[in-house]
C-alpha positions as CSV (number, residue, x, y, z in Angstrom):
1,M,79.1,99.6,129.3
2,N,82.6,100.6,127.9
3,E,83.1,97.0,126.9
4,Y,80.1,97.0,124.6
5,I,81.2,100.3,123.0
6,A,84.7,98.9,122.5
7,I,83.3,95.7,121.0
8,G,81.1,97.7,118.6
9,L,84.1,99.9,117.5
10,I,86.3,96.9,117.0
11,S,83.6,95.1,115.0
12,V,83.1,98.1,112.8
13,G,86.9,98.3,112.3
14,L,87.1,94.7,111.4
15,L,84.3,95.2,108.8
16,F,86.2,98.1,107.2
17,D,89.3,96.0,107.1
18,L,87.4,93.1,105.5
19,F,86.0,95.5,102.9
20,G,89.5,96.8,102.2
21,C,90.8,93.3,101.7
22,V,87.9,92.4,99.4
23,G,88.7,95.6,97.4
24,L,92.3,94.5,97.1
25,V,91.2,91.2,95.5
26,R,88.3,92.5,93.4
27,L,89.4,95.8,91.9
28,P,90.9,96.0,88.5
29,D,94.2,98.0,88.7
30,V,96.8,99.1,91.1
31,Y,95.3,102.6,91.6
32,T,91.8,101.5,92.6
33,R,93.3,98.7,94.8
34,L,95.5,101.3,96.5
35,Q,92.4,103.4,97.2
36,A,90.6,100.5,98.8
37,A,93.6,99.6,100.8
38,T,94.2,103.1,102.0
39,K,90.7,104.3,102.8
40,C,89.2,101.1,104.2
41,V,92.1,99.7,106.0
42,T,93.2,103.1,107.5
43,L,89.7,103.7,108.8
44,G,89.3,100.1,110.0
45,T,92.6,100.1,111.8
46,C,91.7,103.4,113.5
47,F,88.3,102.0,114.6
48,V,90.0,99.0,116.1
49,L,92.6,101.1,117.9
50,L,89.8,103.4,119.1
51,G,88.0,100.4,120.5
52,V,91.2,99.4,122.3
53,L,91.4,102.9,123.7
54,V,87.8,102.9,124.9
55,Y,88.3,99.5,126.5
56,A,91.6,100.2,128.2
57,G,91.1,103.9,129.1
58,F,94.1,106.2,129.3
59,D,96.5,103.7,130.8
60,A,99.7,102.4,129.0
61,M,97.8,100.3,126.5
62,G,95.3,103.0,125.7
63,V,98.0,105.6,125.1
64,K,99.9,103.2,122.9
65,A,96.7,102.6,120.9
66,L,96.2,106.4,120.5
67,V,99.8,106.9,119.4
68,C,99.5,104.0,116.9
69,M,96.2,105.5,115.6
70,L,98.0,108.9,115.0
71,F,100.9,107.1,113.3
72,V,98.5,105.2,110.9
73,L,96.6,108.4,110.1
74,A,99.8,110.2,109.3
75,T,101.7,107.6,107.3
76,S,99.1,105.6,105.4
77,P,97.9,108.4,103.0
78,T,101.4,109.6,102.5
79,A,102.6,106.1,101.6
80,A,99.7,105.5,99.3
81,H,100.4,108.7,97.4
82,A,104.0,107.8,97.0
83,I,103.2,104.3,95.8
84,A,100.6,105.6,93.3
85,R,103.0,108.2,92.0
86,G,105.8,105.7,91.7
87,A,103.5,103.3,89.8
88,Y,102.4,106.0,87.4
89,R,106.0,107.2,86.8
90,S,107.1,103.6,86.2
91,G,104.6,103.2,83.4
92,I,101.8,101.1,85.0
93,K,98.7,101.9,82.9
94,L,95.4,103.0,84.2
95,E,92.4,100.7,83.7
96,E,91.1,101.0,80.1
97,H,87.8,102.5,81.4
98,A,89.5,105.3,83.3
99,V,88.0,108.7,82.5
100,V,90.5,111.2,84.1
101,D,94.3,111.2,84.2
102,K,95.2,114.2,86.3
103,Y,98.9,113.3,86.5
104,K,99.2,113.5,82.7
105,D,98.1,117.1,82.7
106,A,100.2,118.1,85.7
107,E,103.5,116.4,84.7
108,G,103.3,116.8,81.0
109,S,105.5,114.3,79.2
110,E,107.5,113.3,82.3
111,G,107.1,109.5,82.6
112,G,103.8,107.8,82.9
113,P,101.8,105.7,80.5
114,E,101.8,106.8,76.9
């Protein structure tokens, strides 16, 4: 029974990873692409690792999957924020249809698109 649950979790994770990759190709600017990569791929990777944990149990492989899942959950959003902030400060423009620019209000005239 655990094998079927693990296969289901891994399949859901692979679907999220696929949607994240499609978002990287289809979305218009670096900020929306980064959102797709961060949200979908983080969730997808965590589902895959959770499936490995369910399949393996709490042996060496399962514990490694759990540690990797915690590492991905801690580092992926942090790295995405740093990349987005660096892109903004280096002058990469938002998409022309963007409605809100919260960095412009928070940082004033410090860097960013003009």
